[in-house]
All heavy atoms as TSV, in Angstrom:
chain	resi	resn	atom	element	x	y	z
A	1	MET	N	N	0.857	-1.187	0.000
A	1	MET	CA	C	0.015	0.011	0.003
A	1	MET	C	C	0.897	1.290	0.028
A	1	MET	O	O	1.966	1.236	0.575
A	1	MET	CB	C	-0.903	0.016	1.234
A	1	MET	CG	C	-1.861	1.144	1.266
A	1	MET	SD	S	-3.070	0.900	2.587
A	1	MET	CE	C	-3.455	2.577	2.971
A	2	ALA	N	N	0.406	2.305	-0.645
A	2	ALA	CA	C	1.147	3.539	-0.736
A	2	ALA	C	C	1.132	4.228	0.646
A	2	ALA	O	O	0.418	3.847	1.561
A	2	ALA	CB	C	0.561	4.424	-1.787
A	3	ASN	N	N	1.864	5.286	0.731
A	3	ASN	CA	C	1.901	6.060	1.987
A	3	ASN	C	C	0.530	6.714	2.156
A	3	ASN	O	O	-0.220	6.941	1.216
A	3	ASN	CB	C	3.075	7.036	2.026
A	3	ASN	CG	C	2.961	8.136	0.999
A	3	ASN	OD1	O	1.877	8.418	0.512
A	3	ASN	ND2	N	4.067	8.680	0.661
A	4	PRO	N	N	0.203	7.105	3.376
A	4	PRO	CA	C	-1.151	7.688	3.672
A	4	PRO	C	C	-1.401	8.948	2.892
A	4	PRO	O	O	-2.540	9.199	2.441
A	4	PRO	CB	C	-1.058	7.955	5.158
A	4	PRO	CG	C	-0.037	7.059	5.689
A	4	PRO	CD	C	0.944	6.885	4.602
A	5	PHE	N	N	-0.414	9.829	2.632
A	5	PHE	CA	C	-0.634	11.045	1.910
A	5	PHE	C	C	-1.040	10.766	0.454
A	5	PHE	O	O	-1.974	11.363	-0.076
A	5	PHE	CB	C	0.649	11.904	1.943
A	5	PHE	CG	C	0.490	13.222	1.237
A	5	PHE	CD1	C	-0.323	14.205	1.767
A	5	PHE	CD2	C	1.127	13.449	0.058
A	5	PHE	CE1	C	-0.505	15.441	1.079
A	5	PHE	CE2	C	1.009	14.648	-0.617
A	5	PHE	CZ	C	0.173	15.629	-0.103
A	6	GLU	N	N	-0.378	9.818	-0.176
A	6	GLU	CA	C	-0.692	9.434	-1.555
A	6	GLU	C	C	-2.088	8.793	-1.640
A	6	GLU	O	O	-2.867	9.049	-2.546
A	6	GLU	CB	C	0.356	8.490	-2.049
A	6	GLU	CG	C	0.180	8.142	-3.529
A	6	GLU	CD	C	1.284	7.207	-4.058
A	6	GLU	OE1	O	2.385	7.252	-3.522
A	6	GLU	OE2	O	0.971	6.434	-4.967
A	7	PHE	N	N	-2.401	7.976	-0.612
A	7	PHE	CA	C	-3.715	7.362	-0.543
A	7	PHE	C	C	-4.816	8.412	-0.466
A	7	PHE	O	O	-5.812	8.329	-1.202
A	7	PHE	CB	C	-3.794	6.433	0.639
A	7	PHE	CG	C	-5.170	5.823	0.907
A	7	PHE	CD1	C	-5.622	4.825	0.063
A	7	PHE	CD2	C	-5.969	6.271	1.938
A	7	PHE	CE1	C	-6.893	4.279	0.261
A	7	PHE	CE2	C	-7.204	5.746	2.142
A	7	PHE	CZ	C	-7.665	4.754	1.280
A	8	LEU	N	N	-4.644	9.404	0.370
A	8	LEU	CA	C	-5.611	10.477	0.488
A	8	LEU	C	C	-5.780	11.247	-0.790
A	8	LEU	O	O	-6.861	11.674	-1.170
A	8	LEU	CB	C	-5.269	11.389	1.669
A	8	LEU	CG	C	-5.469	10.803	3.083
A	8	LEU	CD1	C	-4.991	11.777	4.118
A	8	LEU	CD2	C	-6.891	10.419	3.301
A	9	GLN	N	N	-4.687	11.459	-1.501
A	9	GLN	CA	C	-4.737	12.159	-2.807
A	9	GLN	C	C	-5.562	11.339	-3.785
A	9	GLN	O	O	-6.371	11.868	-4.545
A	9	GLN	CB	C	-3.359	12.360	-3.371
A	9	GLN	CG	C	-2.614	13.534	-2.741
A	9	GLN	CD	C	-1.230	13.692	-3.302
A	9	GLN	OE1	O	-0.577	12.747	-3.759
A	9	GLN	NE2	N	-0.775	14.920	-3.313
A	10	GLN	N	N	-5.374	10.021	-3.787
A	10	GLN	CA	C	-6.142	9.160	-4.709
A	10	GLN	C	C	-7.617	9.153	-4.339
A	10	GLN	O	O	-8.471	9.142	-5.199
A	10	GLN	CB	C	-5.548	7.755	-4.674
A	10	GLN	CG	C	-4.233	7.625	-5.275
A	10	GLN	CD	C	-3.588	6.263	-5.107
A	10	GLN	OE1	O	-4.171	5.382	-4.485
A	10	GLN	NE2	N	-2.389	6.037	-5.676
A	11	VAL	N	N	-7.927	9.099	-3.031
A	11	VAL	CA	C	-9.287	9.155	-2.567
A	11	VAL	C	C	-9.981	10.457	-3.036
A	11	VAL	O	O	-11.086	10.460	-3.543
A	11	VAL	CB	C	-9.401	9.012	-1.072
A	11	VAL	CG1	C	-10.817	9.332	-0.576
A	11	VAL	CG2	C	-8.966	7.564	-0.645
A	12	ARG	N	N	-9.262	11.543	-2.899
A	12	ARG	CA	C	-9.770	12.857	-3.291
A	12	ARG	C	C	-10.046	12.879	-4.798
A	12	ARG	O	O	-11.031	13.415	-5.247
A	12	ARG	CB	C	-8.790	13.911	-2.907
A	12	ARG	CG	C	-9.380	15.048	-2.258
A	12	ARG	CD	C	-8.342	16.016	-1.851
A	12	ARG	NE	N	-9.056	17.200	-1.396
A	12	ARG	CZ	C	-8.534	18.266	-0.991
A	12	ARG	NH1	N	-7.251	18.347	-0.916
A	12	ARG	NH2	N	-9.232	19.276	-0.616
A	13	ALA	N	N	-9.115	12.342	-5.532
A	13	ALA	CA	C	-9.260	12.281	-6.994
A	13	ALA	C	C	-10.493	11.468	-7.409
A	13	ALA	O	O	-11.262	11.905	-8.328
A	13	ALA	CB	C	-8.030	11.741	-7.675
A	14	GLU	N	N	-10.695	10.337	-6.806
A	14	GLU	CA	C	-11.872	9.498	-7.104
A	14	GLU	C	C	-13.133	10.160	-6.673
A	14	GLU	O	O	-14.159	10.088	-7.353
A	14	GLU	CB	C	-11.703	8.140	-6.415
A	14	GLU	CG	C	-10.659	7.263	-7.058
A	14	GLU	CD	C	-10.897	6.937	-8.505
A	14	GLU	OE1	O	-12.043	6.677	-8.887
A	14	GLU	OE2	O	-9.904	6.952	-9.260
A	15	ALA	N	N	-13.118	10.850	-5.509
A	15	ALA	CA	C	-14.382	11.496	-5.021
A	15	ALA	C	C	-14.750	12.624	-5.926
A	15	ALA	O	O	-15.946	12.947	-6.070
A	15	ALA	CB	C	-14.168	12.013	-3.604
A	16	SER	N	N	-13.783	13.264	-6.567
A	16	SER	CA	C	-14.124	14.363	-7.470
A	16	SER	C	C	-14.755	13.864	-8.785
A	16	SER	O	O	-15.432	14.647	-9.467
A	16	SER	CB	C	-12.890	15.204	-7.790
A	16	SER	OG	O	-11.961	14.406	-8.572
A	17	LYS	N	N	-14.629	12.582	-9.097
A	17	LYS	CA	C	-15.210	11.998	-10.301
A	17	LYS	C	C	-16.705	11.596	-10.078
A	17	LYS	O	O	-17.438	11.396	-11.022
A	17	LYS	CB	C	-14.464	10.735	-10.729
A	17	LYS	CG	C	-13.046	10.999	-11.139
A	17	LYS	CD	C	-12.361	9.710	-11.473
A	17	LYS	CE	C	-10.892	9.881	-11.751
A	17	LYS	NZ	N	-10.228	8.601	-11.982
A	18	VAL	N	N	-17.135	11.589	-8.823
A	18	VAL	CA	C	-18.495	11.165	-8.511
A	18	VAL	C	C	-19.462	12.290	-8.918
A	18	VAL	O	O	-19.226	13.473	-8.699
A	18	VAL	CB	C	-18.633	10.877	-6.980
A	18	VAL	CG1	C	-20.084	10.586	-6.605
A	18	VAL	CG2	C	-17.740	9.743	-6.616
A	19	THR	N	N	-20.603	11.855	-9.538
A	19	THR	CA	C	-21.660	12.795	-9.831
A	19	THR	C	C	-22.640	12.810	-8.648
A	19	THR	O	O	-23.389	11.872	-8.467
A	19	THR	CB	C	-22.420	12.327	-11.143
A	19	THR	OG1	O	-21.455	12.233	-12.191
A	19	THR	CG2	C	-23.447	13.337	-11.526
A	20	TRP	N	N	-22.577	13.863	-7.887
A	20	TRP	CA	C	-23.413	13.969	-6.689
A	20	TRP	C	C	-24.803	14.483	-7.064
A	20	TRP	O	O	-24.952	15.273	-7.958
A	20	TRP	CB	C	-22.789	14.892	-5.664
A	20	TRP	CG	C	-21.439	14.388	-5.237
A	20	TRP	CD1	C	-20.210	14.851	-5.639
A	20	TRP	CD2	C	-21.178	13.381	-4.286
A	20	TRP	NE1	N	-19.214	14.158	-5.018
A	20	TRP	CE2	C	-19.742	13.227	-4.201
A	20	TRP	CE3	C	-22.000	12.488	-3.544
A	20	TRP	CZ2	C	-19.145	12.259	-3.351
A	20	TRP	CZ3	C	-21.382	11.569	-2.699
A	20	TRP	CH2	C	-19.997	11.467	-2.633
A	21	PRO	N	N	-25.841	13.953	-6.404
A	21	PRO	CA	C	-27.211	14.435	-6.719
A	21	PRO	C	C	-27.396	15.870	-6.197
A	21	PRO	O	O	-26.764	16.279	-5.259
A	21	PRO	CB	C	-28.116	13.479	-5.936
A	21	PRO	CG	C	-27.260	12.924	-4.857
A	21	PRO	CD	C	-25.847	12.928	-5.359
A	22	THR	N	N	-28.328	16.538	-6.859
A	22	THR	CA	C	-28.643	17.903	-6.409
A	22	THR	C	C	-29.498	17.796	-5.190
A	22	THR	O	O	-30.003	16.760	-4.800
A	22	THR	CB	C	-29.424	18.676	-7.522
A	22	THR	OG1	O	-30.670	18.003	-7.717
A	22	THR	CG2	C	-28.602	18.718	-8.802
A	23	ARG	N	N	-29.681	18.953	-4.533
A	23	ARG	CA	C	-30.515	19.017	-3.304
A	23	ARG	C	C	-31.938	18.626	-3.649
A	23	ARG	O	O	-32.604	17.885	-2.919
A	23	ARG	CB	C	-30.469	20.429	-2.776
A	23	ARG	CG	C	-31.306	20.570	-1.475
A	23	ARG	CD	C	-31.111	22.000	-0.905
A	23	ARG	NE	N	-31.907	22.178	0.267
A	23	ARG	CZ	C	-31.507	21.876	1.488
A	23	ARG	NH1	N	-30.300	21.381	1.663
A	23	ARG	NH2	N	-32.284	22.055	2.531
A	24	ARG	N	N	-32.469	19.054	-4.800
A	24	ARG	CA	C	-33.821	18.761	-5.207
A	24	ARG	C	C	-33.984	17.238	-5.445
A	24	ARG	O	O	-34.959	16.628	-5.031
A	24	ARG	CB	C	-34.168	19.515	-6.501
A	24	ARG	CG	C	-35.583	19.361	-6.955
A	24	ARG	CD	C	-35.889	20.273	-8.119
A	24	ARG	NE	N	-37.268	20.208	-8.542
A	24	ARG	CZ	C	-37.774	19.303	-9.407
A	24	ARG	NH1	N	-36.934	18.472	-10.031
A	24	ARG	NH2	N	-39.032	19.287	-9.694
A	25	GLU	N	N	-33.012	16.615	-6.119
A	25	GLU	CA	C	-33.082	15.186	-6.359
A	25	GLU	C	C	-33.033	14.413	-5.041
A	25	GLU	O	O	-33.751	13.416	-4.901
A	25	GLU	CB	C	-31.883	14.732	-7.215
A	25	GLU	CG	C	-31.970	15.220	-8.683
A	25	GLU	CD	C	-30.682	14.942	-9.443
A	25	GLU	OE1	O	-29.614	14.828	-8.794
A	25	GLU	OE2	O	-30.778	14.852	-10.665
A	26	THR	N	N	-32.233	14.858	-4.151
A	26	THR	CA	C	-32.128	14.206	-2.819
A	26	THR	C	C	-33.464	14.314	-2.038
A	26	THR	O	O	-33.932	13.310	-1.454
A	26	THR	CB	C	-31.005	14.790	-1.975
A	26	THR	OG1	O	-29.780	14.714	-2.696
A	26	THR	CG2	C	-30.872	14.101	-0.646
A	27	LEU	N	N	-34.089	15.485	-2.082
A	27	LEU	CA	C	-35.368	15.656	-1.392
A	27	LEU	C	C	-36.447	14.831	-2.044
A	27	LEU	O	O	-37.295	14.223	-1.326
A	27	LEU	CB	C	-35.741	17.132	-1.368
A	27	LEU	CG	C	-34.891	18.032	-0.471
A	27	LEU	CD1	C	-35.265	19.491	-0.661
A	27	LEU	CD2	C	-34.991	17.601	0.961
A	28	ILE	N	N	-36.509	14.767	-3.360
A	28	ILE	CA	C	-37.533	13.993	-4.068
A	28	ILE	C	C	-37.342	12.456	-3.725
A	28	ILE	O	O	-38.307	11.776	-3.406
A	28	ILE	CB	C	-37.473	14.202	-5.562
A	28	ILE	CG1	C	-38.011	15.647	-5.895
A	28	ILE	CG2	C	-38.288	13.168	-6.329
A	28	ILE	CD1	C	-37.814	16.085	-7.336
A	29	THR	N	N	-36.089	12.020	-3.815
A	29	THR	CA	C	-35.861	10.638	-3.501
A	29	THR	C	C	-36.187	10.250	-2.054
A	29	THR	O	O	-36.793	9.243	-1.769
A	29	THR	CB	C	-34.350	10.285	-3.768
A	29	THR	OG1	O	-34.041	10.638	-5.096
A	29	THR	CG2	C	-34.069	8.821	-3.535
A	30	THR	N	N	-35.874	11.176	-1.140
A	30	THR	CA	C	-36.211	10.948	0.269
A	30	THR	C	C	-37.716	10.904	0.505
A	30	THR	O	O	-38.208	10.066	1.171
A	30	THR	CB	C	-35.583	12.046	1.130
A	30	THR	OG1	O	-34.179	12.078	0.948
A	30	THR	CG2	C	-35.864	11.859	2.610
A	31	GLY	N	N	-38.443	11.799	-0.173
A	31	GLY	CA	C	-39.855	11.806	-0.090
A	31	GLY	C	C	-40.464	10.531	-0.612
A	31	GLY	O	O	-41.415	9.977	-0.013
A	32	LEU	N	N	-39.939	10.009	-1.737
A	32	LEU	CA	C	-40.471	8.758	-2.297
A	32	LEU	C	C	-40.197	7.597	-1.362
A	32	LEU	O	O	-41.067	6.724	-1.212
A	32	LEU	CB	C	-39.864	8.521	-3.649
A	32	LEU	CG	C	-40.355	9.405	-4.784
A	32	LEU	CD1	C	-39.564	9.174	-6.061
A	32	LEU	CD2	C	-41.829	9.197	-5.039
A	33	VAL	N	N	-39.021	7.601	-0.756
A	33	VAL	CA	C	-38.736	6.499	0.198
A	33	VAL	C	C	-39.678	6.537	1.397
A	33	VAL	O	O	-40.211	5.509	1.817
A	33	VAL	CB	C	-37.225	6.603	0.666
A	33	VAL	CG1	C	-36.994	5.660	1.841
A	33	VAL	CG2	C	-36.286	6.271	-0.493
A	34	VAL	N	N	-39.916	7.713	1.936
A	34	VAL	CA	C	-40.836	7.856	3.072
A	34	VAL	C	C	-42.270	7.407	2.647
A	34	VAL	O	O	-42.918	6.684	3.379
A	34	VAL	CB	C	-40.812	9.300	3.598
A	34	VAL	CG1	C	-41.950	9.529	4.584
A	34	VAL	CG2	C	-39.460	9.635	4.253
A	35	LEU	N	N	-42.696	7.838	1.480
A	35	LEU	CA	C	-44.000	7.464	0.961
A	35	LEU	C	C	-44.147	5.947	0.852
A	35	LEU	O	O	-45.131	5.355	1.263
A	35	LEU	CB	C	-44.302	8.151	-0.342
A	35	LEU	CG	C	-45.619	7.803	-1.015
A	35	LEU	CD1	C	-46.784	8.325	-0.159
A	35	LEU	CD2	C	-45.680	8.365	-2.416
A	36	LEU	N	N	-43.103	5.304	0.238
A	36	LEU	CA	C	-43.154	3.852	0.080
A	36	LEU	C	C	-43.132	3.124	1.456
A	36	LEU	O	O	-43.760	2.074	1.565
A	36	LEU	CB	C	-42.044	3.393	-0.821
A	36	LEU	CG	C	-42.230	3.749	-2.298
A	36	LEU	CD1	C	-40.997	3.368	-3.126
A	36	LEU	CD2	C	-43.440	3.130	-2.878
A	37	VAL	N	N	-42.429	3.661	2.396
A	37	VAL	CA	C	-42.407	3.058	3.727
A	37	VAL	C	C	-43.777	3.113	4.365
A	37	VAL	O	O	-44.272	2.151	4.930
A	37	VAL	CB	C	-41.362	3.713	4.620
A	37	VAL	CG1	C	-41.537	3.401	6.053
A	37	VAL	CG2	C	-39.922	3.355	4.151
A	38	VAL	N	N	-44.443	4.248	4.206
A	38	VAL	CA	C	-45.807	4.398	4.769
A	38	VAL	C	C	-46.777	3.451	4.040
A	38	VAL	O	O	-47.570	2.736	4.723
A	38	VAL	CB	C	-46.297	5.870	4.662
A	38	VAL	CG1	C	-47.787	5.981	4.958
A	38	VAL	CG2	C	-45.471	6.720	5.552
A	39	VAL	N	N	-46.700	3.345	2.716
A	39	VAL	CA	C	-47.613	2.456	1.974
A	39	VAL	C	C	-47.354	1.006	2.349
A	39	VAL	O	O	-48.273	0.249	2.593
A	39	VAL	CB	C	-47.432	2.691	0.441
A	39	VAL	CG1	C	-48.113	1.595	-0.325
A	39	VAL	CG2	C	-47.958	4.065	0.052
A	40	ALA	N	N	-46.087	0.624	2.446
A	40	ALA	CA	C	-45.747	-0.754	2.816
A	40	ALA	C	C	-46.225	-1.077	4.229
A	40	ALA	O	O	-46.748	-2.149	4.478
A	40	ALA	CB	C	-44.232	-1.015	2.695
A	41	SER	N	N	-46.040	-0.145	5.169
A	41	SER	CA	C	-46.473	-0.394	6.500
A	41	SER	C	C	-47.951	-0.514	6.618
A	41	SER	O	O	-48.496	-1.382	7.329
A	41	SER	CB	C	-45.962	0.672	7.455
A	41	SER	OG	O	-46.524	1.911	7.156
A	42	LEU	N	N	-48.715	0.309	5.880
A	42	LEU	CA	C	-50.178	0.202	5.875
A	42	LEU	C	C	-50.600	-1.136	5.296
A	42	LEU	O	O	-51.541	-1.798	5.789
A	42	LEU	CB	C	-50.787	1.332	5.076
A	42	LEU	CG	C	-50.724	2.720	5.763
A	42	LEU	CD1	C	-51.261	3.774	4.828
A	42	LEU	CD2	C	-51.499	2.733	7.047
A	43	PHE	N	N	-49.938	-1.573	4.208
A	43	PHE	CA	C	-50.269	-2.856	3.591
A	43	PHE	C	C	-50.062	-4.002	4.567
A	43	PHE	O	O	-50.923	-4.832	4.745
A	43	PHE	CB	C	-49.367	-3.092	2.348
A	43	PHE	CG	C	-49.474	-4.492	1.815
A	43	PHE	CD1	C	-50.575	-4.864	1.090
A	43	PHE	CD2	C	-48.459	-5.387	2.029
A	43	PHE	CE1	C	-50.691	-6.147	0.545
A	43	PHE	CE2	C	-48.567	-6.682	1.527
A	43	PHE	CZ	C	-49.647	-7.038	0.789
A	44	PHE	N	N	-48.922	-4.005	5.287
A	44	PHE	CA	C	-48.617	-5.081	6.199
A	44	PHE	C	C	-49.522	-5.076	7.447
A	44	PHE	O	O	-49.882	-6.104	7.960
A	44	PHE	CB	C	-47.141	-5.114	6.580
A	44	PHE	CG	C	-46.272	-5.626	5.466
A	44	PHE	CD1	C	-45.329	-4.801	4.886
A	44	PHE	CD2	C	-46.425	-6.899	5.023
A	44	PHE	CE1	C	-44.534	-5.275	3.843
A	44	PHE	CE2	C	-45.621	-7.404	3.992
A	44	PHE	CZ	C	-44.697	-6.578	3.388
A	45	VAL	N	N	-49.886	-3.856	7.895
A	45	VAL	CA	C	-50.847	-3.794	9.026
A	45	VAL	C	C	-52.190	-4.367	8.579
A	45	VAL	O	O	-52.813	-5.126	9.339
A	45	VAL	CB	C	-50.966	-2.329	9.507
A	45	VAL	CG1	C	-52.193	-2.156	10.374
A	45	VAL	CG2	C	-49.740	-1.924	10.234
A	46	THR	N	N	-52.646	-4.042	7.409
A	46	THR	CA	C	-53.905	-4.567	6.862
A	46	THR	C	C	-53.864	-6.054	6.766
A	46	THR	O	O	-54.834	-6.753	7.161
A	46	THR	CB	C	-54.230	-3.891	5.522
A	46	THR	OG1	O	-54.240	-2.466	5.675
A	46	THR	CG2	C	-55.582	-4.363	4.970
A	47	VAL	N	N	-52.795	-6.578	6.159
A	47	VAL	CA	C	-52.710	-8.039	5.986
A	47	VAL	C	C	-52.625	-8.713	7.369
A	47	VAL	O	O	-53.279	-9.754	7.590
A	47	VAL	CB	C	-51.487	-8.417	5.130
A	47	VAL	CG1	C	-51.188	-9.889	5.146
A	47	VAL	CG2	C	-51.670	-7.943	3.702
A	48	ASP	N	N	-51.911	-8.146	8.280
A	48	ASP	CA	C	-51.754	-8.701	9.650
A	48	ASP	C	C	-53.138	-8.788	10.329
A	48	ASP	O	O	-53.463	-9.772	10.932
A	48	ASP	CB	C	-50.761	-7.907	10.440
A	48	ASP	CG	C	-50.521	-8.491	11.794
A	48	ASP	OD1	O	-50.179	-9.699	11.861
A	48	ASP	OD2	O	-50.593	-7.759	12.776
A	49	GLN	N	N	-53.900	-7.673	10.230
A	49	GLN	CA	C	-55.188	-7.659	10.858
A	49	GLN	C	C	-56.160	-8.646	10.224
A	49	GLN	O	O	-56.961	-9.289	10.918
A	49	GLN	CB	C	-55.787	-6.258	10.798
A	49	GLN	CG	C	-55.048	-5.277	11.684
A	49	GLN	CD	C	-55.057	-5.648	13.158
A	49	GLN	OE1	O	-56.092	-6.052	13.690
A	49	GLN	NE2	N	-53.878	-5.530	13.783
A	50	ALA	N	N	-56.107	-8.780	8.879
A	50	ALA	CA	C	-56.948	-9.750	8.184
A	50	ALA	C	C	-56.644	-11.153	8.618
A	50	ALA	O	O	-57.549	-11.970	8.866
A	50	ALA	CB	C	-56.816	-9.617	6.667
A	51	ILE	N	N	-55.367	-11.486	8.717
A	51	ILE	CA	C	-54.969	-12.827	9.160
A	51	ILE	C	C	-55.409	-13.061	10.601
A	51	ILE	O	O	-55.903	-14.149	10.951
A	51	ILE	CB	C	-53.424	-13.068	8.974
A	51	ILE	CG1	C	-53.089	-13.072	7.498
A	51	ILE	CG2	C	-52.983	-14.297	9.662
A	51	ILE	CD1	C	-51.664	-13.060	7.206
A	52	ARG	N	N	-55.244	-12.030	11.457
A	52	ARG	CA	C	-55.635	-12.186	12.852
A	52	ARG	C	C	-57.176	-12.462	12.954
A	52	ARG	O	O	-57.608	-13.303	13.717
A	52	ARG	CB	C	-55.315	-10.913	13.634
A	52	ARG	CG	C	-55.611	-10.992	15.140
A	52	ARG	CD	C	-55.406	-9.676	15.818
A	52	ARG	NE	N	-56.310	-8.633	15.367
A	52	ARG	CZ	C	-57.575	-8.484	15.774
A	52	ARG	NH1	N	-58.109	-9.339	16.695
A	52	ARG	NH2	N	-58.323	-7.517	15.332
A	53	LEU	N	N	-57.982	-11.705	12.189
A	53	LEU	CA	C	-59.425	-11.926	12.200
A	53	LEU	C	C	-59.788	-13.274	11.668
A	53	LEU	O	O	-60.678	-13.934	12.234
A	53	LEU	CB	C	-60.136	-10.798	11.393
A	53	LEU	CG	C	-60.112	-9.422	12.047
A	53	LEU	CD1	C	-60.694	-8.376	11.083
A	53	LEU	CD2	C	-60.915	-9.412	13.329
A	54	LEU	N	N	-59.127	-13.687	10.595
A	54	LEU	CA	C	-59.407	-15.023	10.033
A	54	LEU	C	C	-59.059	-16.116	11.025
A	54	LEU	O	O	-59.880	-17.074	11.215
A	54	LEU	CB	C	-58.621	-15.206	8.747
A	54	LEU	CG	C	-58.789	-16.528	8.009
A	54	LEU	CD1	C	-60.218	-16.651	7.501
A	54	LEU	CD2	C	-57.812	-16.652	6.860
A	55	LEU	N	N	-57.922	-16.027	11.677
A	55	LEU	CA	C	-57.569	-17.024	12.676
A	55	LEU	C	C	-58.477	-17.000	13.878
A	55	LEU	O	O	-58.855	-18.090	14.409
A	55	LEU	CB	C	-56.129	-16.846	13.128
A	55	LEU	CG	C	-55.059	-17.243	12.111
A	55	LEU	CD1	C	-53.674	-16.921	12.633
A	55	LEU	CD2	C	-55.126	-18.755	11.821
A	56	ALA	N	N	-58.893	-15.838	14.313
A	56	ALA	CA	C	-59.827	-15.750	15.435
A	56	ALA	C	C	-61.159	-16.415	15.017
A	56	ALA	O	O	-61.788	-17.131	15.868
A	56	ALA	CB	C	-60.075	-14.302	15.800
A	57	PHE	N	N	-61.608	-16.197	13.822
A	57	PHE	CA	C	-62.847	-16.794	13.360
A	57	PHE	C	C	-62.721	-18.335	13.306
A	57	PHE	O	O	-63.587	-19.102	13.789
A	57	PHE	CB	C	-63.246	-16.266	11.961
A	57	PHE	CG	C	-64.414	-16.989	11.342
A	57	PHE	CD1	C	-65.703	-16.752	11.852
A	57	PHE	CD2	C	-64.252	-17.872	10.309
A	57	PHE	CE1	C	-66.784	-17.422	11.311
A	57	PHE	CE2	C	-65.317	-18.499	9.774
A	57	PHE	CZ	C	-66.602	-18.312	10.267
A	58	ILE	N	N	-61.599	-18.824	12.765
A	58	ILE	CA	C	-61.398	-20.278	12.644
A	58	ILE	C	C	-61.298	-20.906	14.046
A	58	ILE	O	O	-61.892	-21.977	14.297
A	58	ILE	CB	C	-60.129	-20.577	11.830
A	58	ILE	CG1	C	-60.322	-20.241	10.357
A	58	ILE	CG2	C	-59.711	-22.014	11.937
A	58	ILE	CD1	C	-59.099	-20.277	9.519
A	59	LEU	N	N	-60.610	-20.256	14.968
A	59	LEU	CA	C	-60.501	-20.788	16.338
A	59	LEU	C	C	-61.803	-20.756	17.058
A	59	LEU	O	O	-62.064	-21.606	17.932
A	59	LEU	CB	C	-59.396	-20.050	17.084
A	59	LEU	CG	C	-57.962	-20.325	16.581
A	59	LEU	CD1	C	-56.983	-19.408	17.324
A	59	LEU	CD2	C	-57.611	-21.794	16.705
A	60	SER	N	N	-62.683	-19.795	16.747
A	60	SER	CA	C	-63.937	-19.712	17.448
A	60	SER	C	C	-64.907	-20.787	16.974
A	60	SER	O	O	-65.886	-21.116	17.655
A	60	SER	CB	C	-64.604	-18.318	17.224
A	60	SER	OG	O	-65.009	-18.177	15.888
A	61	LEU	N	N	-64.676	-21.369	15.813
A	61	LEU	CA	C	-65.521	-22.433	15.305
A	61	LEU	C	C	-65.356	-23.739	16.162
A	61	LEU	O	O	-66.286	-24.510	16.240
A	61	LEU	CB	C	-65.184	-22.812	13.826
A	61	LEU	CG	C	-65.515	-21.748	12.833
A	61	LEU	CD1	C	-65.072	-22.157	11.454
A	61	LEU	CD2	C	-66.998	-21.420	12.833
A	62	GLY	N	N	-64.219	-23.868	16.819
A	62	GLY	CA	C	-63.973	-25.033	17.597
A	62	GLY	C	C	-64.608	-25.023	18.965
A	62	GLY	O	O	-64.638	-26.024	19.697
A	63	LYS	N	N	-65.159	-23.878	19.356
A	63	LYS	CA	C	-65.762	-23.804	20.711
A	63	LYS	C	C	-67.154	-24.377	20.745
A	63	LYS	O	O	-67.949	-24.390	19.955
A	63	LYS	CB	C	-65.760	-22.357	21.220
A	63	LYS	CG	C	-64.387	-21.883	21.540
A	63	LYS	CD	C	-64.442	-20.476	22.062
A	63	LYS	CE	C	-63.016	-19.992	22.388
A	63	LYS	NZ	N	-63.073	-18.661	22.931
């Protein structure tokens, strides 16, 4: 491995090649992620409640 100073120069050179997203792109992407998390959580809560009700109904048949 090269010396630490040369390594940091190489890291800096590679980081300058990266195309960083704009603030607007970052906010839009973050908003979409939050929206999808909310939609997925609502879906799983609904499915969980449906399964709970179905199992409660099936178990009540045995009484």
